[in-house]
C-alpha positions as CSV (number, residue, x, y, z in Angstrom):
1,M,-32.9,44.9,53.9
2,V,-31.9,46.6,57.2
3,K,-32.1,50.0,55.4
4,W,-35.5,49.1,53.9
5,L,-36.9,48.1,57.3
6,N,-35.7,51.3,58.8
7,E,-37.0,53.6,55.9
8,V,-40.3,51.9,55.5
9,F,-41.3,50.8,58.9
10,G,-39.0,52.9,61.2
11,I,-37.3,49.7,62.6
12,K,-33.9,50.4,63.8
13,A,-30.9,48.0,63.3
14,E,-30.4,47.8,67.0
15,T,-33.7,46.0,67.5
16,L,-33.0,43.2,64.8
17,R,-31.9,39.7,65.7
18,P,-29.8,38.1,63.1
19,R,-28.5,34.5,62.8
20,L,-25.9,33.1,60.5
21,N,-25.5,30.0,58.3
22,I,-22.0,29.1,57.9
23,Y,-19.6,26.1,57.3
24,P,-17.4,24.4,59.9
25,Q,-14.0,25.8,58.5
26,Q,-15.3,29.4,59.0
27,N,-14.5,31.7,61.8
28,D,-17.8,32.5,63.4
29,A,-16.7,35.6,65.3
30,K,-15.1,37.2,62.2
31,I,-18.1,36.5,60.1
32,K,-20.5,38.1,62.8
33,K,-18.1,41.2,62.9
34,F,-18.4,41.4,59.0
35,W,-22.2,41.3,59.1
36,S,-22.4,43.6,62.1
37,Q,-20.4,46.3,60.1
38,L,-22.3,45.7,57.0
39,T,-25.7,45.9,58.4
40,G,-25.2,48.2,61.6
41,I,-26.8,45.4,63.8
42,P,-24.8,45.3,67.2
43,L,-22.8,42.1,67.7
44,K,-24.7,41.4,71.0
45,N,-27.9,40.9,69.1
46,F,-26.5,37.9,66.9
47,G,-27.9,34.7,67.9
48,K,-26.2,31.2,67.7
49,S,-24.8,30.5,64.2
50,Y,-26.1,27.4,62.3
51,V,-22.9,25.4,61.3
52,K,-23.7,23.2,58.3
53,P,-22.4,19.7,59.1
54,L,-19.8,18.0,56.9
55,S,-21.2,15.4,54.5
56,S,-20.1,13.3,51.6
57,G,-21.7,15.8,49.2
58,Y,-19.8,18.6,50.8
59,K,-19.5,21.7,48.7
60,K,-16.0,23.2,48.4
61,N,-17.1,26.5,46.9
62,N,-19.2,27.9,49.8
63,L,-20.1,31.4,50.5
64,Y,-17.2,33.2,52.1
65,Y,-19.4,35.1,54.6
66,G,-22.2,32.6,54.9
67,T,-25.8,33.7,54.7
68,I,-27.7,35.9,57.2
69,K,-31.3,35.5,58.4
70,I,-32.7,38.6,60.1
71,Y,-35.6,38.3,62.5
72,V,-37.8,41.3,63.2
73,P,-39.2,41.2,66.7
74,R,-43.0,41.7,66.8
75,G,-43.1,41.8,63.0
76,T,-46.4,40.3,62.4
77,D,-48.1,43.6,61.6
78,M,-45.3,44.4,59.3
79,R,-45.7,41.1,57.5
80,H,-49.4,41.5,56.9
81,K,-48.7,44.9,55.4
82,V,-46.0,43.6,53.1
83,F,-48.2,40.6,52.0
84,G,-51.1,43.1,51.4
85,W,-48.8,45.2,49.1
86,L,-47.8,42.1,47.2
87,R,-51.3,40.9,46.7
88,S,-52.2,44.3,45.4
89,I,-49.4,44.3,43.0
90,L,-50.0,40.7,41.8
91,K,-53.7,41.5,41.3
92,D,-52.7,44.0,38.6
93,V,-50.1,41.6,37.1
94,D,-52.6,38.7,37.1
95,T,-55.0,40.7,34.9
96,K,-52.4,41.2,32.4
97,V,-51.3,37.6,32.5
98,K,-54.9,36.4,31.8
99,I,-55.1,38.8,28.8
100,T,-52.0,37.4,27.3
101,E,-53.2,33.8,27.9
102,R,-56.4,34.6,26.1
103,K,-54.4,36.0,23.1
104,W,-52.2,33.0,23.1
105,L,-55.2,30.6,23.2
106,S,-56.8,32.5,20.3
107,L,-53.6,32.0,18.3
108,T,-53.3,28.3,19.0
109,K,-56.9,27.6,18.1
110,G,-56.5,29.2,14.7
111,G,-56.2,27.2,11.5
112,R,-52.9,28.6,10.4
113,A,-49.4,27.2,11.6
114,I,-47.5,29.2,14.2
115,N,-43.7,29.2,14.3
116,I,-42.6,29.5,17.8
117,K,-38.9,29.8,17.4
């Protein structure tokens, strides 16, 4: 994701603001260091981690390095561009889906039996 943001929008890793979701038994500092090395985002940019509270339905097989959420400062324009791209792609897909639906409906309205296995 960090590489994509840099290559497509010219957003440097140094400007990103990550936050982690981790479990109580995990070492926050070590996990931040792992994600910093992986993404190239400086440790000083990391915000406070969310530590999932223990509960009766506590999962023992949690993710070893937690999960990361990356915030892009002043990313509203970028978000609108991405949504525009997606809308354009989905418009093309939507047309193909409608054609397939019409074919399916014509088959289901026919007088002969259809084996769907």
